[in-house]
C-alpha positions, 0 to 999 in steps of 0.5 A, a space after each residue: 207953732 200953732 200955724 204949723 200944726 194946723 197946716 200939718 193936720 189939715 194936710 193929713 186930713 187932705 183938706 184945702 184951706 177952703 175945705 177947712 174954712 167951709 167946715 168951720 163956717 169961716 173964710 179961707 183968709 182966716 185959715 191962712 192967717 192962723 197958718 201964718 201965725 198972724 192970728 189964732 183961733 178962739 177956743 170955740 174954733 180951736 175945739 172945732 178944729 180938734 174935732 175935725 182933726 181928731 186930736 186933743 186941744 193939747 196936741 193942737 197947741 203942742 203942749 204935753 199931755 199932763 196925764 201922760 207925763 204923770 203916768 210916765 213919771 209914775 211908771 219910771 218911779 215904779 221901776 226904780 222902786 222894783 229895782 230897789 226892792 230886788 236889790 234889798 231882797 237879794 242883799 238881805 237873803 245873802 246876809 241871812 245865808 252867810 249868818 246861817 253858815 257862820 252859826 252852823 260852823 260855830 255849832 259844829 266847831 263847839 261840839 254843841 251836840 256831844 253825847 254823854 256816855 250813859 255808863 262807865 265800867 271796868 273789865 278784865 280778860 280772865 282764863 277760868 274753868 277752861 275758857 277765856 272770857 271778858 268779865 265786866 262791871 258797868 255803872 249806869 250814869 243816871 241812877 248809879 246802878 251796877 250791871 254785870 257781864 260775868 258769864 259764870 253763874 257760880 261767880 255770881 252766886 258765890 259773890 252774891 252779885 245780884 244783891 250788890 246794886 251800887 258801888 265802884 265798878 273797879 272794887 267789884 271787879 277786883 272781888 271777881 278777879 280775886 275769886 277767879 285767882 283763888 279758884 285756879 284761874 288767871 287774869 290779865 293785869 290792869 295797865 
């Protein structure tokens, strides 16, 4: 193994056994013994061989570079962690989207945003003084005050509607209908 590496590197550098021996200050026979794996260079000689071949001692002896191995493992672990984070992120994003859809459907189906009417009231169509009009009494749901859409000032004044501030819209409308009938008008009956 070591001998084969020395032969390979020597030939890459285009050196003969004699040339390499001369550079190291040893005999050609010592180089031959190394290449035949009969002996091995000492640490000092191995260091000189590495300088000549421009390689590391790990490369000369055929050992893996521990730093490169650790870097490869770290890179592999990093890729695995990135994949895991992406998978978890996509899964969480999908779950949040589904949850939001469910909440939206629930809110929509339970009429979460329903509006309460602000007023209730009563109204009738009547024929009075030569015209057909809708007479309406409305009650404000927040404060209970009444408002009128009568259109005839005589009815408002004669019944003193401006001073009737509260009450049941149906009762007030019945007073208006009675007034119209008593004065020659007619109204559609409430169904």
